[in-house]
N, C-alpha and C positions, 0 to 999 in steps of 0.2 A: 504494500500500500504506500502511496506517496504521502507527503506531508499534509497536503490539503485534506485528503481523505481521512487520515488519522486524526487530525485536529477537529474536523467536523464531527466525526463519530464520537470523539471524546466529549465535545461540547454537548451533543445530543444526549449521550449516556449520562453525563453528570446532571443535566437538567431534569432528567426523568428518574435519577437514582437507580439506574440499571447497569449491569456489567457491559463494558464497551465491546466485549467479544460476542455479545448477543445482537449487536447492531451491524447490519451489512448494507452495502450499496442498494440492494434490492428491498430492504426494509421500507415499508410504507409508513407514513406518519400515522395513519389509522392503526396499523398493527402495533405501533409504539405508544399508542394512546396520547398522541400529540394533537392538542386542539389548537384553535386559531390563536389563543393567547400564548400558549407554549411556543407556537411558531414565531410569534412576534418577539418573545423574549430570547429565543434561540437566535433569531436573526440579528438582534442587537449584539449578542455575544460574538457571533461570527463576524459582524462588521468590525467590531473592536479588535478581534484576533487577527484579522487580515488587512486592516486599514482600508476597507472598501465601503461603498454605500450600496445597499440592495434596494432597488426601486420598489416602492410599496406594491405596485401592481404585479410584480414578479412573485411575491409571496403566495398569491392565490394559485399560481401555476405549479408550485412545488408539491409533489405528491410522494416522492421517495427521497431517501438519503442521497441516492445517486443524482437526483435532480439538483439537490442543494450543492453537492460537490461540483457538478458540471457548471452550475451558475457561478460559484465562487471562482472556479478556474477561468471561466470566460471573463469575469469582471477583473480578475488579477491580470490577465493577458492584455485586456484593453487599457488598463492602468499603465502597464509597462510600455505599451506602444505609445501612449500619449506622453509619458515622461522621458522617453528615450529620444535624444536629439537625432 
């Protein structure tokens, strides 16, 4: 697993007080009992951990842990592209 995946899984596991090894990229937020408020709180932690800003409308499209990891990866790549001369 890469760093983004590991950190996202750790944040999600910690927020729900579950073992990180029970969370996979295929885990859905429904399976993990993550409701909309949990999703908002997790997004704040992810934003802080990766120094990114997740658009509010993007939260509603996230259904799995893999979706979140993919979104963070995309936002980080866009950030690098913008800041690189």
